[in-house]
N, C-alpha and C positions, 0 to 999 in steps of 0.2 A: 392315526388320528385326522380327521376329516376338518378342513379349513374352509370355511363359507366365505364367499367374495361375495360383496354387495356389489349390484351393478348400480352405476350412477342414474340417477332419477333424471328424465327429461329429454329432450332429443339430443342426439350426438353434436357435439359443437364442430363445426367446419374448419378445416386446418387454415391456421393464418399464412397467408402469402408470404413468401421469402422476402426478407427486407422491410417488413412493414411492422409498424408497433400499433398496440391498441391504446387509443385515447379516450378515457371516460372523463365527461363534463356533466355530472348530476345523472340523471337518468339515460342520457344519449352517450353513444359510444362511436367511434368512429376510427377507421384505419389511416394511419400516416406513415408514408415513406421516409424511413430514417435518413437516409442520404439526401433526400430533397429537403427534409425538415433542417439537416446540417447546413446544406448549402444556401437555403433560404435566410437564416441566421447570420452566416457568412456574409451574403450579399447586403443584408440589413445594415451590418456593422461599416461595410465598405462605402454604403450610401449615406452613412451618417458622417464619416469620416469626409468625403467628398463634399458634403453639403457644407459643412464647416470652412473646408478650404475655400469653396466658393464664396462664402461669405467673407472670408479675410482677404483673400487675394483680390487686387484691382490697381487702380491708380493710386490708391493710398491703401496700405496694409493696415488691417483692423486686427488686434491680438485675439486670439481664441477667447479669451475670457471676456472682452468686451462683447465679442459676437454673442455668447452665451448669454450674457447680462441682457443684451438687447433683444434676443429672441423670446427670452422669458418672461421679458417685462419688467426686469430690475433696473435697466438701465438705458439710455437714449442715444441713437446714433442714425442720423438720417440717412446716411450712407447704407447702412445694414437694413434698416426697416422698411425704408422708403424706395431705395434704388435696387438692391440687391436681393434680398428677400422674395419680392413678388417674381422676378425672373425665375430665382430658383424654384418656387412653387409652380411657376409654368412649365418649367424644363421637368420636374417630377411628374407633373400630371401628363404632359405629353409623351414623354418617354414610356409611362405606364400603360397609356391608352394605346400607343403603337406596338408595345409588347404584347399585350392582350388581344389585339386584333391580328397581328402577326399568327399568334399562335392558333387562333381559332380558324383561320382561313388556311393555315397549311395543314391543320388537323383534319379539314373537310376534304381537301384537294389531295391529301396524302402525297404533298410533294412538296421540298424544303425551298422550291423556287416561287413558291405561289403566295407572294406577300402583298399588300395593298399597294406597296409604291412598284411593283414589278408588273401586276396584272391589270394596271390601269384603274384601280379605285381611287388613289391619290390623285392621278392625272384628271381624272373625271369631276372630284371635287374641286382641284385646282382651275379646271376651264370654266367651269359655272361660275366660280369666285372672282376670278379675272373678268369674266365678262360683265358680271356685275358692278365691280368696282370701275373697271373702265368707261363703260356707258352709264354710270350714275344710277343703277336701278336700285339699288340698296343703300343704306348707310353703312359704315365700318362696323357697327354694333352689331348689325345682322348676318356679316359674313360666316360666321361659323354655321349658322342655321341653313344658309344658303349653300354650304360645302355639303351637307348631309343629302341635300338632292341630288348634287352633282356625284357624289360616291353612290349612291343608290343606282343612279341612271347608268354611270358606269358598270356596277355589278351585274343589272340586269342585261346590258348589252353582251357582257361576256357569257353569261350564263346562257342567254338564248342563242347565240352562235356555237357555243361548246357544245351544246345538248344535242346528241344522236341517240337517241334512245337511252342514255346512261350519261354520266358524266366522267369521261376518260381524263385522268390528271395530266397526261402530256398535252392533249388537244385543250384542256382548260388553260393551261399556262401559255402555250404558244398564242392562242386567240388572245389572251390577256395583255401579252406583250405587243401585239399587233394593234389592239385598241389603245393601249398605253401611248403607242408612238404616233397615233392619229390624234389622240385627244392632246397630246403635248403640242402638236403642229398648229392644232386649232387655238391654244391658249396663245402661242405667237402671234397667230392672225389677230386675234383680239387686241393684243397690246399694241399692234400696229394701226388699229383703225380708230383708236380713243385719243383722248388729251395726253399731250407730251407728260406733263407733270404726274398724271393719274398713271399712265403707263410706267414711268418710272418706279412709282409705289409699288405697283404691280410686279415689277421686276424685281425689287427687293425682296417682297413677300415671297416671291417664287423660289428663292434660295434656301428659305426655312431659316428664321431666325428668331430669338427670343428677347431681341434688343428692343425696348420699349414696350415689352408686355409686361404689363402689372395685373393687379388682382381684378379689374374691370374687365380686361380682355378674356383672362382665363375664367371667367364666370361661367360662360356657356358649357366649359369641359368639365368644372366642377359639378355642374347640375347634371350633366349627362351620366357622369360617372356614379352619382348618388341614385339618379333614377334608375340605372341598368344594373346597380348592384345586385339585386335579386337575381336579374338574367344572368349576370356573370357568375355568382355562385351555382346557378343551374348549369352554366355551360360547362364547369369545372368538372361536374359528374358526368354530364351527358357526353362529352368528348371520350370518355373510355368506352363506350359502346359504338360511338363512330369509327373509333380506331379498330374495331374487330372487322373481320371479312363480312360482306354483306350476308351471305347466307347464315353465318353464325349470329349475327345481329338480328335478322329476321325470325330466325327460330328462337330467339329470347323474346320475341315480341315488341323490338324496338321500331317504331315507323320512322325509318331512315331518312324519308324525303323530308318530314316536317323538322326533325331534329338538326339535319344539314341545313336546310333554310333557316331556322333559328339560329344557330352557331352562326351562320354567314352573315345574318342581318345583324346581330350584335357587333361583329367584327367590323362590318363596313361601316356602321354609325359611329363607332368609337374612332376608326381610321380617318373617317371624314371630319369629324368635329376637330380631332387634334389637327387636322391640317388646315381648318378654317382659323384655329387661333395661331398658331406657329408658323404656317406655310408647310408646303411639303419637305418635311425632314426626311431625306432619303436614307433607305437602308435599315433604319432601325427596326421596322416590323420584320425585316429578313434576318437580322443578326440575333435579335433578341431571343425568339425561340430556340435556335439552334445552339446558343451558347448555354441556355438552360437545359437542354434536352442532353448536351454533351457532358455537362458538369454533375447532372442529377444521375444519369444513366437509367432513367425510366422510360416504360413503355409509351407513356403519354408524355407530351410535354407539359409541364407544372404551370400553370397560371401564374401563381404567386411569384415563382422564380423568374419567369419570363417578364412580368412588370417591374420587378425590381432591376433586372439586366437592362430592360429598356430605358428606366429612369436613369440608372447609373451611365449608361453609354451617353445619353443627352446632357447629362450635367458634365460630364468629363470633356465630352466634345465642346460645348459652350465654354467651358473654364479655359481649354486649351486655345480656343478661338481668340479669347480676349487676350491671352499673355503671349502668344506664340509669334506673333508680329507687331506687339504694342509699340505704339499707342493704335494701330490700325485695328479694326474688330473685324474678325472673320465670322461671317454667318454660320451656326451650328450645323446646317446644311452640309456647308464645304467639308467641313472636318467628318461628317459622317460617310459623306459620299466617297471620300479619299480613302476609307477603312472599307466600306461596304462594297465597291465596286470590286476591286480584287477578290474579294470573297464571293462574290456572284459569279464571276469568271471561272474562279476554282470550282464551285458547284456544277457548273455546266461543262466544264472538262472533265470532271469526275464522273458525272452522269454519263457523258458520250463514252469514256472509256469503259463503264459498267456495262451499257448497253451493247458495245461491240464486242464484249467478251462473253455474251450470251452465245 
């Protein structure tokens, strides 16, 4: 007896990559890394808990029920809605911006050390901002926009000096560190040349702080994230091809030069505006991508997880800064530097051992 087997019509389906699931939204469908999705959900829950704790804890404790009533609009609490909530929103936006910026720049450089605060981008934004503040060149409302110019200038310097027929990752990081040191020294020079009171204000800004940052202060960052949202969505897809080796990406028709330039530009703008809003909150852009990558175990650093980790780090650091030595308020940059500096040393030592073993 002969059995006829009908062949499936249409082209054969490509095998689904291991660890990915297919999500359909109407006519559109896309692949989602299962572990990354679970990690993103867990980070979102942790971030929600940390946000409620941030609104509850302070000189006066506010019960979680009253906090939820105030946030949802059913109740009134001046402490929650006027004092703590604006700072919380600023911390969330700043952390997410640094997380995304660090991911994009580390992806292009293929080096975990290549974060905006290590290779001079944050220092460039800080130098131009402090100069504008010290010499009264612009009003405080325009500081975030001035920071963009400083970040782009620093990125251009690093790119020009690091380019030698190509962009070598180690040379890129080393030159970035040198540019960062030079720009930080220039910042301190500007502070000594201006008015004493303005210099003191600039010194406080240089530590990285959310204190006194309201909705008006974080407006430039909200606008920037909204305007760059299409570019961020594009970057989430483009970073996959940049992670490939140059020969493979070129064979696939990817214009690596343009893609890398676009990714770096988005990262520099986000890091610069975040620096202008809250000051140079060090090491968030260094930590967030690496934590996201190690928890998701993906080939590329997931942008969403990195943004959530960055926001969580900033919120928790600011919460600890307010309660660790209460009533003394520690700037959020002090706490992130205390955690990030040892991690940076560990990365350098591990990289040196790996290089020595080759």
